[in-house]
C-alpha positions in Angstrom: 0.2 -0.1 0.0 2.6 2.4 1.1 4.5 1.5 -2.4 1.6 2.6 -4.5 1.3 5.7 -2.4 4.9 6.5 -3.1 4.8 5.6 -6.6 1.6 8.1 -7.0 3.2 10.8 -5.3 6.6 10.3 -7.9 4.5 10.1 -10.4 2.4 13.3 -10.1 5.4 14.8 -9.3 7.2 14.4 -12.3 4.4 14.7 -15.0 4.1 18.8 -14.9 8.2 18.5 -14.9 8.1 16.0 -17.9 4.8 18.3 -19.4 6.8 21.4 -19.9 8.2 22.4 -23.3 11.8 23.3 -23.8 12.2 26.7 -24.7 13.4 26.7 -28.6 16.2 29.2 -27.7 17.6 31.5 -25.2 15.1 34.6 -24.8 17.6 36.1 -21.8 17.7 40.3 -23.1 16.0 43.3 -22.5 12.6 43.9 -24.1 10.5 47.0 -24.7 8.1 48.3 -27.7 10.0 51.3 -29.2 6.8 53.3 -30.0 5.7 53.1 -26.7 8.5 55.1 -23.8 8.2 54.5 -20.4 8.2 50.7 -19.7 10.4 47.4 -20.3 10.8 43.5 -19.5 13.8 42.0 -18.6 13.9 38.8 -18.8 16.6 36.5 -18.3 16.3 32.3 -18.5 18.5 30.1 -17.2 20.1 27.8 -19.0 20.7 24.5 -17.5 17.3 24.8 -15.6 15.2 26.3 -18.8 13.6 29.1 -15.8 12.8 32.5 -16.2 13.3 35.5 -14.1 11.1 38.2 -15.7 10.8 41.8 -14.4 8.1 44.3 -15.7 9.4 47.9 -14.9 6.9 50.6 -15.4 5.4 53.4 -13.7 3.0 53.1 -10.6 -0.4 54.5 -11.3 -1.2 54.8 -7.6 1.4 56.9 -6.4 3.0 60.2 -7.7 6.6 61.7 -6.3 5.3 65.2 -4.6 9.1 66.3 -5.9 8.6 65.9 -9.3 4.6 64.9 -10.0 6.2 62.0 -11.8 5.0 58.6 -10.9 7.0 56.5 -9.1 8.5 53.2 -10.5 6.8 49.8 -10.1 8.4 46.7 -10.9 6.6 43.4 -11.2 8.4 40.3 -11.2 8.0 36.7 -12.6 10.3 34.6 -10.7 9.5 31.2 -12.6 6.6 30.2 -15.2 5.9 27.1 -16.6 7.0 27.0 -20.9 3.8 26.0 -22.6 5.4 25.6 -25.9 9.1 26.0 -27.1 7.9 29.6 -27.9 5.6 30.4 -24.6 5.8 31.1 -21.1 3.7 31.9 -18.7 3.8 32.3 -14.7 2.8 34.2 -11.4 3.4 37.7 -10.8 4.1 39.3 -7.8 4.8 43.2 -6.4 7.3 43.5 -3.7 8.7 45.9 -1.2 11.3 46.1 1.4 14.5 47.7 2.8 16.9 49.3 0.1 20.1 47.1 -0.3 22.4 49.8 1.3 20.5 49.6 4.6 20.5 46.9 7.3 17.5 45.0 8.0 14.6 43.0 6.4 11.2 43.8 6.0 10.2 42.2 2.9 6.5 41.7 1.5 5.0 40.1 -1.4 1.7 40.1 -3.0 0.8 37.2 -5.8 -1.0 39.8 -8.2 -1.5 38.1 -11.4 0.0 36.4 -14.5 2.6 37.0 -17.5 2.4 35.2 -20.5 5.6 35.9 -23.0 4.7 34.4 -26.4 8.1 34.7 -28.5 7.3 35.2 -32.7 11.0 34.5 -33.4 14.3 35.2 -31.7 13.8 39.2 -31.7 9.9 39.7 -31.3 6.7 38.4 -29.5 4.3 39.4 -27.5 3.7 39.9 -23.6 0.4 39.4 -21.9 -0.5 40.8 -18.6 -3.3 40.5 -16.3 -3.0 42.0 -13.1 -5.1 41.9 -10.0 -4.2 42.9 -6.1 -6.7 40.2 -4.5 -8.8 42.0 -1.9 -8.8 42.7 1.7 -4.7 43.8 1.8 -3.6 45.7 4.5 -2.6 49.3 3.8 1.6 48.1 4.3 0.9 45.8 2.0 2.8 45.8 -1.7 -0.1 45.3 -3.5 -2.8 47.6 -1.6 -4.9 50.1 -3.8 -3.2 48.2 -6.9 -5.7 48.6 -10.2 -6.5 45.9 -12.4 -4.1 45.8 -15.4 -4.2 43.4 -18.2 -3.2 43.9 -21.7 -0.6 42.5 -24.4 1.8 44.3 -25.9 4.4 43.6 -28.8 8.1 43.8 -27.7 10.9 43.0 -29.5 14.7 42.9 -28.4 16.6 46.0 -27.4 19.2 46.6 -29.7 22.8 47.5 -28.1 
């Protein structure tokens, strides 16, 4: 009985990993849309595991800097994901806050706020779909508090250097 249980548990853990596609190429780079200023995506693909760490850097519609009147930066992070095809990956998205690296201590908090899907047409272009909606009931000290819902799809290209 225990052997059957262990075999079933091992199989259930192995199937999702086996079902994940292998990426067609390494998409690590900075991505953006040259027709839209003020945002971009850093996409880092780790070679051996094909895991991804993506950051969408944009501006926070919740908060303006009182000194400049400009909106403050906001980063959404996707620390992982599942390759659903050799050209597409989907993963959970988080917003975080904490103590700056130059200060001691830690009070990092993170809230899962949605999902990203990157679908590449080729090694130099693709699309970036985002669906952001903060969970309800967050206290005002949480990074996702009062975050408006954001969703859409943006065309992206590799940033040439």
